[in-house]
Every structure is written in C-alpha cells, then in structure tokens.
C-alpha positions as CSV (number, residue, x, y, z in Angstrom):
1,M,36.5,-40.1,-23.6
2,G,36.9,-43.7,-23.0
3,P,38.2,-42.5,-19.0
4,T,35.9,-39.5,-18.9
5,N,32.9,-42.4,-19.5
6,A,34.4,-44.5,-17.2
7,V,35.0,-42.8,-14.3
8,S,31.2,-40.9,-14.8
9,S,30.0,-44.3,-14.6
10,A,27.8,-46.0,-12.0
11,E,30.2,-48.7,-11.8
12,F,33.3,-46.5,-10.8
13,P,33.7,-47.5,-7.3
14,R,33.9,-51.6,-8.6
15,F,36.4,-50.2,-11.0
16,V,39.1,-49.1,-9.1
17,T,38.6,-51.7,-6.2
18,S,39.2,-54.0,-9.2
19,L,42.0,-51.8,-10.3
20,L,43.5,-51.7,-6.8
21,L,43.2,-55.5,-6.3
22,F,45.4,-56.1,-9.4
23,A,48.2,-53.1,-8.4
24,R,48.7,-54.6,-5.1
25,D,48.6,-57.8,-6.1
26,A,52.1,-60.3,-5.7
27,N,52.2,-61.2,-9.3
28,V,54.1,-58.3,-11.4
29,T,52.5,-58.7,-14.3
30,V,49.3,-58.4,-13.1
31,R,50.1,-55.9,-10.8
32,Q,51.2,-53.8,-13.8
33,A,48.0,-54.1,-15.6
34,G,46.2,-52.6,-12.4
35,K,48.6,-49.4,-12.1
36,Y,47.9,-49.1,-16.2
37,G,44.2,-48.9,-15.5
38,I,44.2,-46.5,-12.3
39,R,46.8,-44.6,-14.5
40,L,44.4,-44.4,-16.9
41,L,41.2,-43.3,-15.3
42,S,43.2,-40.8,-13.1
43,Q,43.7,-38.7,-16.5
44,S,40.6,-37.0,-16.2
45,N,41.9,-35.7,-13.1
46,E,39.2,-33.1,-11.2
47,L,36.1,-35.3,-12.6
48,F,38.3,-38.2,-10.7
49,D,39.2,-37.0,-7.6
50,D,35.3,-35.9,-7.2
51,A,34.6,-39.1,-8.0
52,V,37.2,-40.8,-5.6
53,R,35.9,-38.7,-2.4
54,K,32.0,-39.7,-3.3
55,N,32.6,-43.9,-3.7
56,L,35.6,-44.6,-1.6
57,S,36.1,-45.4,1.5
58,E,38.7,-43.8,3.4
59,N,40.8,-46.8,3.6
60,E,40.5,-47.1,-0.4
61,R,41.8,-43.6,-0.8
62,Q,44.5,-44.6,0.9
63,N,45.2,-47.1,-1.0
64,L,44.2,-45.3,-4.3
65,R,46.8,-42.6,-3.2
66,E,50.1,-44.7,-2.0
67,V,49.5,-46.8,-5.6
68,L,49.3,-43.3,-7.6
69,E,52.1,-42.0,-6.0
70,A,54.1,-45.3,-6.8
71,I,53.5,-44.8,-10.5
72,N,54.7,-40.9,-10.0
73,R,57.8,-41.9,-8.5
74,R,58.5,-44.7,-10.5
75,G,56.3,-45.6,-13.1
76,L,54.8,-48.7,-14.2
77,E,57.4,-50.3,-12.4
78,E,59.5,-52.7,-14.1
79,N,62.3,-51.4,-17.0
80,N,60.8,-53.8,-19.5
81,F,57.9,-52.8,-19.1
82,S,57.4,-50.8,-22.0
83,S,58.6,-53.2,-24.4
84,S,56.3,-55.5,-23.4
85,C,53.1,-53.5,-23.9
86,I,53.5,-53.8,-27.6
87,S,50.9,-53.4,-30.1
88,L,48.8,-55.7,-31.3
89,G,50.5,-55.9,-34.5
90,S,53.7,-56.0,-32.8
91,I,52.5,-59.4,-30.5
92,S,51.4,-60.7,-34.1
93,R,54.6,-60.3,-35.5
94,T,57.0,-61.8,-33.0
95,G,55.6,-65.3,-34.0
96,S,55.9,-68.2,-31.8
97,M,57.6,-67.9,-28.1
98,R,59.5,-71.5,-28.4
99,R,60.2,-71.5,-32.5
100,S,64.0,-73.2,-33.0
101,G,66.0,-74.3,-35.5
102,S,66.9,-73.3,-38.5
103,N,63.9,-74.1,-40.1
104,G,61.9,-71.8,-38.2
105,R,59.5,-74.2,-37.1
106,D,58.5,-75.5,-33.5
107,T,61.4,-78.1,-33.0
108,S,58.8,-78.8,-29.1
109,M,55.5,-78.5,-31.1
110,S,53.4,-81.3,-34.2
111,Q,53.4,-79.9,-37.4
112,G,50.0,-81.4,-36.6
113,M,49.4,-79.1,-33.8
114,Q,51.1,-75.8,-35.9
115,Q,48.9,-76.4,-38.9
116,D,46.1,-76.3,-36.4
117,L,47.0,-72.9,-34.9
118,L,47.9,-71.6,-38.2
119,E,44.1,-72.2,-39.1
120,I,42.6,-71.2,-35.7
121,R,44.6,-67.6,-36.1
122,N,43.6,-67.0,-40.1
123,N,39.7,-67.7,-38.7
124,L,40.1,-64.9,-35.8
125,I,41.8,-62.5,-38.4
126,A,39.2,-63.2,-40.9
127,S,37.0,-61.0,-42.7
128,E,33.7,-62.6,-42.1
129,W,32.3,-62.4,-38.9
130,E,31.3,-66.1,-38.8
131,R,34.5,-67.1,-39.3
132,R,36.1,-65.3,-36.4
133,M,33.2,-66.3,-34.2
134,K,34.5,-70.0,-35.5
135,G,37.8,-69.1,-34.3
136,L,36.8,-68.4,-30.9
137,K,35.4,-71.5,-30.5
138,E,38.4,-73.1,-31.9
139,F,40.6,-71.2,-29.8
140,S,38.8,-72.5,-26.5
141,D,38.8,-75.5,-27.4
142,I,42.8,-76.2,-28.3
143,V,43.5,-74.0,-24.4
144,M,41.1,-76.9,-23.0
145,R,43.2,-79.6,-24.9
146,N,46.4,-78.6,-24.7
147,D,46.8,-74.9,-22.6
148,R,50.6,-74.9,-23.1
149,A,50.3,-75.4,-27.5
150,A,48.0,-72.5,-27.1
151,I,49.7,-70.1,-25.6
152,S,53.2,-71.1,-27.4
153,D,52.1,-69.2,-30.5
154,T,51.9,-64.8,-30.1
155,K,50.6,-65.0,-33.3
156,V,47.1,-66.9,-32.2
157,L,46.8,-64.7,-28.3
158,G,47.4,-61.5,-30.5
159,A,44.5,-62.2,-32.5
160,F,42.5,-63.4,-30.0
161,V,43.1,-60.2,-28.4
162,G,42.0,-58.2,-30.7
163,R,38.5,-60.2,-30.3
164,T,37.9,-59.2,-27.0
165,S,37.4,-55.2,-29.1
166,D,35.8,-56.9,-32.6
167,I,33.5,-54.3,-34.3
168,N,31.0,-56.3,-34.5
169,F,28.8,-57.3,-31.0
170,K,28.5,-60.9,-31.4
171,V,32.2,-61.2,-31.5
172,S,33.5,-59.2,-29.3
173,V,31.1,-60.5,-26.5
174,E,31.5,-64.2,-27.6
175,A,35.2,-63.3,-27.2
176,M,34.9,-61.7,-23.4
177,E,32.8,-65.5,-22.4
178,T,35.7,-66.9,-24.0
179,L,38.3,-65.5,-21.9
180,I,36.2,-66.2,-19.1
181,T,36.1,-70.1,-19.9
182,I,39.7,-70.2,-20.6
183,L,41.0,-68.2,-17.3
184,P,41.2,-70.7,-14.5
185,T,43.3,-73.1,-17.7
186,L,45.8,-70.2,-18.5
187,S,45.8,-68.3,-15.3
188,P,49.4,-69.9,-13.9
189,H,51.0,-68.8,-17.5
190,F,50.5,-65.4,-16.5
191,S,53.0,-66.0,-13.5
192,N,56.1,-67.6,-15.3
193,G,55.4,-66.5,-18.5
194,T,57.1,-62.8,-19.5
195,S,55.6,-62.7,-23.0
196,L,52.3,-62.8,-21.6
197,K,52.8,-59.5,-20.2
198,A,52.3,-57.5,-23.6
199,V,48.8,-60.3,-23.7
200,L,47.4,-59.2,-20.2
201,Y,48.4,-55.4,-21.2
202,Q,46.0,-55.4,-24.1
203,L,43.3,-57.4,-22.3
204,V,43.3,-54.5,-19.9
205,N,43.7,-52.0,-22.2
206,S,40.9,-53.7,-24.2
207,L,38.5,-54.1,-21.2
208,M,38.7,-50.9,-20.4
209,S,37.6,-49.2,-23.3
210,H,34.3,-51.3,-23.3
211,L,34.2,-49.8,-20.1
212,A,32.6,-46.6,-21.1
213,S,30.9,-48.0,-24.0
214,R,27.4,-47.2,-24.3
215,S,26.0,-50.7,-24.8
216,E,25.4,-52.6,-21.3
217,G,26.6,-55.6,-22.5
218,H,29.8,-54.8,-23.5
219,R,30.1,-52.8,-19.9
220,Q,28.5,-56.1,-18.1
221,H,30.8,-58.3,-19.8
222,A,34.0,-56.1,-19.4
223,K,33.3,-55.9,-15.6
224,L,33.0,-59.9,-15.5
225,C,36.3,-60.1,-17.4
226,F,38.2,-58.2,-15.0
227,E,36.4,-59.5,-12.1
228,E,37.8,-63.3,-13.2
229,I,40.8,-61.8,-13.6
230,T,40.9,-60.8,-10.3
231,K,40.0,-64.3,-8.8
232,Y,42.2,-66.2,-11.3
233,I,45.2,-64.7,-12.1
234,G,45.8,-62.6,-9.0
235,S,44.5,-66.3,-6.1
236,Y,47.1,-68.0,-8.0
237,S,49.4,-65.6,-7.6
238,F,48.4,-65.8,-3.7
239,F,49.2,-69.4,-3.5
240,K,52.6,-69.4,-5.2
241,K,55.3,-70.8,-2.5
242,K,58.5,-68.0,-2.7
243,E,56.3,-65.2,-3.4
244,K,55.7,-62.1,-1.4
245,L,53.3,-59.5,-1.0
246,H,54.7,-56.1,-2.5
247,Y,52.9,-53.1,-1.0
248,Y,53.7,-49.7,-1.7
C-alpha cells in the first residue's frame, strides 16, 4: 500500500523530482538511495506510468526513463550495495566502526565517550517514549559536539534511524526534525564513510513509508527530510574535488 498511496498523492511530482536528483548525484551513496526510492514507487506499474505522464515534464520523463533503464540493466549499481542494505537489527549488531584491540574497546575514543554513547542508545531504544525523546536530544547534542564520535558507533546510528519510524507520533516527528538539524554536520561523512550506506538506505526506506501516511504531519516532515538530504548530502558531493557527475 505504501508505494501506491505515494504515487496517488498530490505530492508525487515533488517526490519523484527529489528522487531523480538523488539518482543522478555524484555521490554513489545518494545515487543508490535515489534509485531505490524510484524502484519502490515504480512497483505500481500502471498507476505509476499514468502519474508520470500527467505530472512530469518531458525532460523529467526522459531522465526517469534513463534511470529506470539503468536500474533494469544493472540493478542498484554497486555490487556491495545489497550487503550494505542491512536491517536495523543488523546495523545495531555491527557495533562501533572503529573498535579494535583484544578488549573490544574503541582505542580512539575515551571511555567516557563510549559510556555516553551507550546511554544514548539505551535511551533511544527504551520502551518509554519520554526516554526515546530524551535520547534524540542527546544524540543531536553529541553530533554537534563530536560528530566523528557520534557516527563511529553503528548501534547508536541504528537506534536513531529506528526512531524516524517510531510508533509514537511525537517521537517520529522529533526524530525527523533532529535529522534535519544534524544533516549539515553529518553530510560530509556520507561521502567517505562506506558503513553509512546502510544508514542512508534505512533513512530513505523509513521516509518513503511516511510519504504514504494518513498523517499530514508525517508526510510533510518526510518531504522536508528528502529536500534537506538532497540539499546537504547532494550539494556536498558536488563541491568535492576529483569527483565527477555520473549521468546515465
């Protein structure tokens, strides 16, 4: 029902044009996320084709055809993408990306920081919604103080991503607003952190589910998140030297 409702939505043209920007981006991680979203929407074949004809310009339709042809030929492009598109549970089980040594601790991070991250994760996955809200505030604060530490623990990242589709309306909206707040700080890491591919994939998956929501608040926040991801993650990759645009 999700893709069908999204295609039927009045916001469909904006969804598709945002995803097209993702799919044509220089950043491979952003590109893969855009292709995934387009493939998901196109599952409702006749409805999708009809919406495309009615709502997109000829140039946009041509761009969309090229992206879909590329997906049909090569899938989602990277051989390792499927291995990075893991579930939230798998993200949580991978632990810190920088841990090393026989004791399993992160040698590049203080014990105090590790304890802070553990507490944040425990709050993010708590059964009480108030604690999950507290965890979102703590996660935002630590990103602003030490972004490298914040992204170093995939358990914390997985817990944060999970909150964007939280069953509690207040928590899910707060998580999307937190995402918008921290994107300018985190955006550079999406260009050089391969482990963040799974995070971006899960974010896109979660946001796509909100596009078909009956809740106007969820739909509007998801739409804004897509726009901000395009703005910050996409624009950062355009300014990176030695990177070229990939057009299909």
